[in-house]
C-alpha positions as CSV (number, residue, x, y, z in Angstrom):
1,X,7.7,9.1,18.0
2,X,8.6,5.5,18.8
3,X,11.5,3.2,19.6
4,X,12.9,0.0,18.2
5,X,14.6,-1.8,21.1
6,X,16.5,-5.0,21.7
7,X,18.6,-4.7,18.5
8,X,22.1,-6.3,18.4
9,X,24.5,-4.1,20.3
10,X,27.0,-2.3,18.0
11,X,30.6,-1.4,18.7
12,X,29.3,2.0,19.8
13,X,27.1,0.4,22.4
14,X,23.9,1.3,20.5
15,X,21.0,-1.1,20.7
16,X,18.0,1.1,20.1
17,X,16.7,3.3,17.3
18,X,14.6,6.4,18.1
19,X,12.1,7.0,15.2
20,X,10.7,10.5,14.7
21,X,8.2,11.0,11.7
22,X,6.7,14.1,10.2
23,X,3.0,13.2,9.6
24,X,2.7,15.8,6.9
25,X,5.7,15.1,4.6
26,X,6.2,11.4,5.8
27,X,9.9,12.1,6.2
28,X,11.6,10.3,9.1
29,X,14.6,10.7,11.3
30,X,16.4,7.6,12.7
31,X,18.6,8.2,15.7
32,X,20.7,5.4,17.1
33,X,20.8,5.5,20.9
34,X,21.4,3.3,23.9
35,X,18.4,1.9,25.7
36,X,19.5,3.2,29.0
37,X,19.7,6.9,27.9
38,X,18.1,9.2,30.5
39,X,15.6,11.8,29.6
40,X,18.0,14.7,29.8
41,X,20.3,12.9,27.2
42,X,17.3,12.3,24.9
43,X,16.2,15.9,25.3
44,X,19.6,17.2,24.2
45,X,19.6,14.8,21.3
46,X,16.1,15.8,20.3
47,X,17.1,19.5,20.3
48,X,20.4,19.0,18.4
49,X,19.1,16.6,15.7
50,X,15.4,17.5,15.3
51,X,14.7,21.0,16.5
52,X,17.8,22.5,14.9
53,X,17.1,20.7,11.6
54,X,13.3,21.0,11.4
55,X,12.2,23.6,13.9
56,X,9.9,23.3,16.9
57,X,6.9,20.9,16.4
58,X,3.4,22.1,16.9
59,X,2.0,18.7,17.8
60,X,3.6,15.4,18.9
61,X,2.1,12.0,19.3
62,X,4.1,9.7,21.6
63,X,3.8,6.1,22.8
64,X,3.4,5.6,26.6
65,X,7.1,5.1,27.3
66,X,7.9,6.1,30.8
67,X,10.5,8.6,29.6
68,X,7.9,10.5,27.6
69,X,5.4,10.6,30.4
70,X,8.0,12.1,32.8
71,X,7.5,15.6,34.1
72,X,10.8,16.8,32.6
73,X,9.7,15.9,29.0
74,X,6.3,17.4,29.5
75,X,7.7,20.6,30.8
76,X,10.3,20.8,28.0
77,X,7.6,20.5,25.3
78,X,5.2,22.9,27.2
79,X,7.9,25.6,27.4
80,X,8.5,25.3,23.6
81,X,4.8,25.5,22.8
82,X,4.4,21.9,21.6
83,X,1.2,20.0,22.4
84,X,1.9,16.4,23.4
85,X,-0.6,13.5,23.1
86,X,-0.1,9.9,24.1
87,X,-1.1,7.1,21.7
88,X,-3.9,4.7,22.5
89,X,-3.3,1.0,22.4
90,X,-4.9,-0.9,19.5
91,X,-5.8,2.3,17.7
92,X,-3.6,2.6,14.5
93,X,-5.2,6.0,13.8
94,X,-2.8,7.5,16.4
95,X,0.5,5.7,15.9
96,X,-0.1,3.3,12.9
97,X,2.3,5.3,10.8
98,X,5.2,4.8,13.1
99,X,4.5,1.1,13.4
100,X,4.6,0.6,9.7
101,X,7.8,2.6,9.5
102,X,9.3,0.3,12.2
103,X,8.6,-2.8,10.1
104,X,10.0,-1.2,7.0
105,X,13.1,0.0,8.8
106,X,13.7,-3.5,10.2
107,X,13.6,-5.0,6.8
108,X,16.0,-2.4,5.4
109,X,18.4,-2.9,8.3
110,X,18.3,-6.7,7.8
111,X,19.1,-6.4,4.1
112,X,22.0,-4.0,4.6
113,X,23.7,-6.1,7.3
114,X,23.3,-9.3,5.3
115,X,24.6,-7.6,2.1
116,X,27.4,-5.3,3.4
117,X,28.1,-6.7,6.9
118,X,29.3,-4.5,9.8
119,X,27.2,-2.8,12.4
120,X,23.7,-1.7,11.7
121,X,24.3,1.9,13.0
122,X,26.9,2.5,10.2
123,X,24.2,1.9,7.6
124,X,21.5,4.0,9.4
125,X,22.2,7.3,7.6
126,X,22.0,5.7,4.2
127,X,18.8,3.9,5.1
128,X,17.3,7.1,6.4
129,X,18.1,8.9,3.1
130,X,16.8,5.9,1.1
131,X,13.5,5.9,3.1
132,X,12.9,9.6,2.8
133,X,13.5,9.6,-1.0
134,X,11.3,6.6,-1.7
135,X,7.8,6.9,-3.0
136,X,5.0,7.5,-0.5
137,X,1.5,7.0,-1.8
138,X,-0.1,9.5,0.6
139,X,2.0,12.3,-0.9
140,X,1.9,11.1,-4.5
141,X,0.3,12.9,-7.4
142,X,-2.9,14.8,-6.7
143,X,-5.9,15.2,-9.0
144,X,-7.8,18.4,-10.0
145,X,-11.3,18.5,-11.3
146,X,-13.9,17.2,-11.7
147,X,-14.2,17.5,-15.5
148,X,-16.8,16.2,-17.9
149,X,-15.8,13.7,-20.6
150,X,-16.8,15.1,-24.0
151,X,-15.3,12.5,-26.3
152,X,-13.8,9.1,-26.3
153,X,-10.8,9.3,-28.6
154,X,-9.8,5.6,-28.2
155,X,-10.0,3.0,-25.4
156,X,-7.1,4.7,-23.6
157,X,-7.6,8.4,-24.3
158,X,-10.5,10.8,-23.5
159,X,-11.2,14.5,-24.3
160,X,-12.3,16.6,-21.3
161,X,-14.2,19.9,-21.0
162,X,-11.7,22.0,-19.1
163,X,-12.1,25.3,-17.3
164,X,-11.2,28.6,-19.0
165,X,-8.1,28.8,-16.7
166,X,-6.8,25.6,-18.3
167,X,-7.4,26.7,-21.9
168,X,-3.7,26.4,-22.7
169,X,-3.7,22.7,-21.5
170,X,-4.3,20.0,-24.1
171,X,-7.7,18.6,-23.5
172,X,-7.0,14.9,-24.4
173,X,-5.6,12.7,-21.6
174,X,-4.5,9.2,-21.2
175,X,-6.5,7.0,-18.9
176,X,-3.5,6.6,-16.5
177,X,-3.9,10.3,-15.7
178,X,-7.7,10.1,-15.1
179,X,-9.7,8.9,-12.1
180,X,-13.4,8.3,-12.0
181,X,-15.2,10.7,-9.7
182,X,-17.4,8.8,-7.2
183,X,-18.1,11.6,-4.7
184,X,-21.6,13.2,-4.5
185,X,-21.1,16.8,-5.5
186,X,-23.9,17.9,-3.2
187,X,-21.7,16.8,-0.2
188,X,-18.6,18.8,-1.3
189,X,-17.7,21.6,1.1
190,X,-16.4,24.8,-0.5
191,X,-12.7,25.4,0.3
192,X,-13.4,28.9,1.6
193,X,-15.7,27.5,4.3
194,X,-13.0,25.3,5.8
195,X,-11.2,27.1,8.6
196,X,-8.3,26.0,10.8
197,X,-6.8,27.5,13.9
198,X,-3.1,28.2,14.7
199,X,-2.5,24.6,15.6
200,X,-4.0,23.4,12.3
201,X,-7.1,22.0,13.9
202,X,-10.4,22.3,12.1
203,X,-12.8,25.0,13.5
204,X,-16.2,23.4,13.8
205,X,-19.3,25.6,13.4
206,X,-22.0,24.8,16.0
207,X,-25.5,24.3,14.6
208,X,-28.6,23.9,16.8
209,X,-31.5,21.8,15.6
210,X,-34.9,23.4,15.8
211,X,-37.8,21.6,17.5
212,X,-39.8,19.2,15.4
213,X,-43.1,20.6,14.2
214,X,-46.2,18.4,13.5
215,X,-48.2,19.3,10.5
216,X,-51.6,17.7,9.9
217,X,-53.0,17.5,6.4
218,X,-56.4,15.8,6.5
219,X,-55.6,12.2,7.4
220,X,-51.8,12.5,7.1
221,X,-49.3,13.8,9.7
222,X,-45.9,14.8,8.5
223,X,-42.8,15.8,10.5
224,X,-41.0,19.0,9.8
225,X,-37.7,20.1,11.3
226,X,-35.2,22.7,10.3
227,X,-31.6,23.6,11.2
228,X,-31.0,26.9,13.0
229,X,-27.6,28.6,12.9
230,X,-26.7,30.0,16.3
């Protein structure tokens, strides 16, 4: 969640946009509000526009706005079972997505107002629909594999050795549908070993390192250490 403030005031008195982004699907909601809205007003707007439409969030990352750090907002999210975290300054890993969306939204608003005139809040629903239906690289086409190349048909087509489950799929592909595998297969973790809890956090398995053992072979000394599961 984040805000765009100090926008030109519209006939409705709105001068701020409240941005709420789903980190999984990259879909966004843009709510036009007044900058002086109190927390109770924002809470009602959040429930009516976000919770009713999308359901209760499991996890929310907020900037350090005084309204979000208030006891009322914290109590509201705690009662609904939502974990709240505050973003860290100069760490785009936490809120970088909202910052990029803000810049994109500003460009789209500027274009709409220049081309069609009027107040920016009248164009906001159309802009939201256009943004959510645009291409997002993070949720673009995914790849399956890896598969071994068995034959080069031509410079732009290759034949692959597919699994038995894909026997009904044609085994010649255009290079635009292929991607070179650069990962070390010895470092790949099997999917069945990846576990998550109810809040979609990875469950880490604690491993203890065994003490180092010195082994002496004639004039050479080698170090031996193993990992112990505990």
